[in-house]
C-alpha positions as CSV (number, residue, x, y, z in Angstrom):
1,M,106.8,-144.3,218.9
2,T,105.3,-140.9,219.5
3,P,102.5,-139.9,217.0
4,R,103.3,-136.9,215.1
5,L,100.7,-134.4,213.5
6,L,101.2,-133.2,210.0
7,F,99.7,-130.1,208.9
8,I,99.5,-129.0,205.4
9,F,98.7,-125.1,204.8
10,A,97.8,-123.8,201.3
11,L,97.0,-120.2,200.6
12,V,94.9,-119.5,197.2
13,W,94.1,-116.3,196.1
14,V,90.7,-115.9,194.5
15,P,90.0,-112.7,192.3
16,A,87.3,-110.3,193.5
17,H,85.0,-111.1,190.8
18,L,85.0,-114.6,191.8
19,G,84.2,-113.8,195.5
20,G,87.8,-113.4,196.8
21,C,89.9,-110.6,198.0
22,A,87.4,-108.6,200.2
23,G,89.0,-107.6,203.2
24,A,91.9,-109.9,202.6
25,S,95.0,-109.3,204.8
26,D,98.3,-108.2,203.4
27,D,99.7,-111.6,203.7
28,E,96.9,-113.1,201.5
29,T,97.6,-110.3,198.8
30,K,101.2,-111.7,198.5
31,A,99.9,-115.3,197.3
32,T,100.3,-116.1,193.6
33,S,97.3,-117.6,191.8
34,L,96.2,-119.2,188.7
35,R,92.9,-118.0,187.5
36,A,90.1,-120.7,187.3
37,D,89.3,-119.7,183.8
38,A,92.8,-119.5,182.4
39,A,92.3,-122.5,180.1
40,S,89.8,-120.4,178.1
41,E,92.5,-117.5,177.7
42,P,95.8,-119.5,176.7
43,D,97.8,-116.3,176.0
44,V,96.6,-114.2,178.7
45,G,98.2,-114.3,182.2
46,T,97.0,-112.5,185.3
47,R,98.5,-111.4,188.6
48,P,96.8,-109.9,191.6
49,T,97.2,-106.0,192.0
50,A,96.0,-103.8,194.9
51,S,93.5,-101.1,193.9
52,A,93.2,-97.8,195.3
53,D,89.8,-98.7,197.3
54,G,91.9,-101.5,199.0
55,G,90.3,-104.2,196.8
56,H,92.1,-106.5,194.3
57,R,91.8,-106.5,190.5
58,D,93.5,-108.6,187.7
59,V,96.3,-107.1,185.7
60,R,96.5,-108.9,182.3
61,S,99.9,-109.3,180.6
62,P,99.8,-108.9,176.9
63,P,99.7,-112.0,174.7
64,V,103.0,-113.2,173.2
65,C,103.3,-112.4,169.6
66,D,104.2,-114.9,166.7
67,A,107.6,-114.4,164.8
68,V,107.0,-114.2,161.0
69,S,109.6,-113.9,158.3
70,L,110.0,-111.4,155.7
71,G,108.0,-112.2,152.6
72,R,107.9,-109.3,150.0
73,V,110.2,-106.3,149.4
74,C,109.2,-103.4,147.3
75,V,111.8,-100.6,146.2
76,R,109.8,-97.3,146.2
77,G,110.6,-94.1,144.2
78,R,109.4,-90.6,144.1
79,P,106.0,-89.9,142.7
80,A,106.1,-89.4,138.9
81,P,103.5,-88.5,136.1
82,G,101.2,-91.4,135.1
83,G,101.1,-93.2,138.6
84,M,104.8,-94.1,138.2
85,E,107.5,-93.7,140.7
86,R,111.1,-92.1,139.6
87,L,114.4,-93.5,140.8
88,E,116.7,-90.8,140.6
89,V,120.7,-90.4,140.8
90,G,121.5,-88.9,144.3
91,S,118.3,-90.1,146.0
92,Q,118.4,-92.7,148.8
93,L,117.2,-96.2,148.3
94,R,113.9,-96.8,150.0
95,L,112.2,-99.9,150.6
96,E,109.0,-101.4,152.1
97,A,109.1,-104.9,153.7
98,F,106.0,-107.1,154.4
99,P,105.6,-110.4,156.2
100,S,105.0,-113.5,154.6
101,G,101.4,-114.8,154.8
102,C,98.1,-113.1,155.0
103,Y,96.9,-111.1,158.1
104,S,93.6,-109.5,158.6
105,S,93.8,-105.7,159.1
106,S,91.1,-106.1,161.8
107,C,92.6,-108.9,163.7
108,T,96.3,-108.4,163.8
109,A,98.6,-106.2,166.0
110,V,102.1,-105.4,165.1
111,D,104.6,-105.8,168.0
112,E,107.6,-105.6,165.9
113,A,108.1,-105.0,162.2
114,R,111.9,-104.4,161.0
115,C,113.9,-104.4,158.0
116,A,117.5,-103.8,157.2
117,V,119.7,-103.0,154.0
118,S,123.4,-103.9,153.7
119,L,125.7,-104.0,150.7
120,D,125.9,-107.1,148.8
121,G,128.5,-106.8,146.3
122,Q,129.7,-103.6,144.5
123,A,126.3,-102.5,143.2
124,G,124.0,-104.8,145.1
125,F,121.9,-104.6,148.3
126,G,120.8,-107.3,150.7
127,V,117.6,-106.9,152.7
128,V,116.6,-108.8,155.8
129,G,113.6,-108.3,157.8
130,S,111.5,-109.6,161.0
131,F,108.1,-109.3,162.2
132,C,106.1,-110.2,165.3
133,L,102.5,-110.3,164.9
134,R,99.8,-110.9,167.5
135,D,96.4,-112.2,166.8
136,T,93.5,-110.0,168.3
137,T,90.6,-112.0,166.9
138,D,87.4,-111.3,168.6
139,P,85.3,-114.3,168.5
140,V,82.1,-112.4,168.4
141,L,83.1,-109.9,165.9
142,G,85.3,-111.9,163.5
143,C,87.9,-110.5,161.1
144,S,87.8,-108.5,157.9
145,A,88.5,-110.8,154.7
146,D,91.7,-108.8,153.7
147,C,95.4,-109.4,153.7
148,S,96.6,-105.9,154.3
149,G,96.9,-106.0,158.1
150,G,98.7,-102.7,158.0
151,I,101.9,-104.3,158.3
152,V,105.0,-102.7,156.7
153,A,108.6,-102.1,157.8
154,E,110.5,-99.3,155.9
155,C,114.3,-99.1,155.5
156,G,116.8,-97.9,153.1
157,W,120.4,-97.1,152.3
158,S,121.6,-93.7,153.4
159,E,124.2,-93.3,150.7
160,P,122.9,-91.7,147.5
161,L,122.1,-94.0,144.5
162,T,124.5,-93.6,141.7
163,E,123.8,-94.0,138.1
164,G,123.8,-97.6,136.7
165,S,122.2,-100.9,137.5
166,H,121.6,-101.8,141.3
167,V,120.6,-105.4,142.4
168,I,118.2,-105.8,145.3
169,R,118.4,-109.3,146.9
170,H,116.0,-111.2,149.4
171,G,116.3,-114.8,150.1
172,G,117.1,-116.3,146.6
173,A,115.1,-113.8,144.7
174,E,116.7,-110.6,143.1
175,L,115.5,-107.4,141.3
176,V,117.6,-105.4,139.0
177,L,116.9,-101.6,139.0
178,T,118.3,-99.0,136.6
179,V,119.0,-95.5,137.8
180,P,117.7,-93.0,136.7
181,G,114.5,-95.0,135.8
182,V,110.8,-95.5,137.0
183,V,109.1,-98.2,138.9
184,P,105.3,-99.0,138.9
185,G,103.2,-96.9,141.4
186,G,103.4,-98.8,144.6
187,G,106.9,-99.8,143.9
188,A,108.9,-102.6,142.1
189,C,108.5,-105.8,144.3
190,L,110.3,-109.0,144.8
């Protein structure tokens, strides 16, 4: 039996800031890598990219956002005296939708905020929504202790409101509005 030699070849890319890539050949730049400190940044991936000076740099892909369900829906009207808002015959239904939960305004990025209105019965409207939020907490700076997060999705119904009662439904909750009528400043919410 003739002895055989087995060669194992491994190509590993090391980022420039860790001592790699200086003077790397074209073949070496095609290697895929995993960063040594990736465990400390679970939501961030990197890939090697050539820079203008011939060196290499890490390009970070954005973290993935978290899907959040629709929490609160508010019907908005036109500003009226006394801080109220008017719902008028012939105006459009305007809604603001907010995600469920509490999100700091200094530590939350909104990747998606959507809501949609559909007819739900003869004088009713159904509301659905979705949000995709990303935590941007800085471990050194921390977060503000608020729940505003600047997160709102706006939607409405393009047909003019008619006189009478209208029902807004979201989940198992409903809100009955009378047009013409008024709602509190900031809207009537469910």
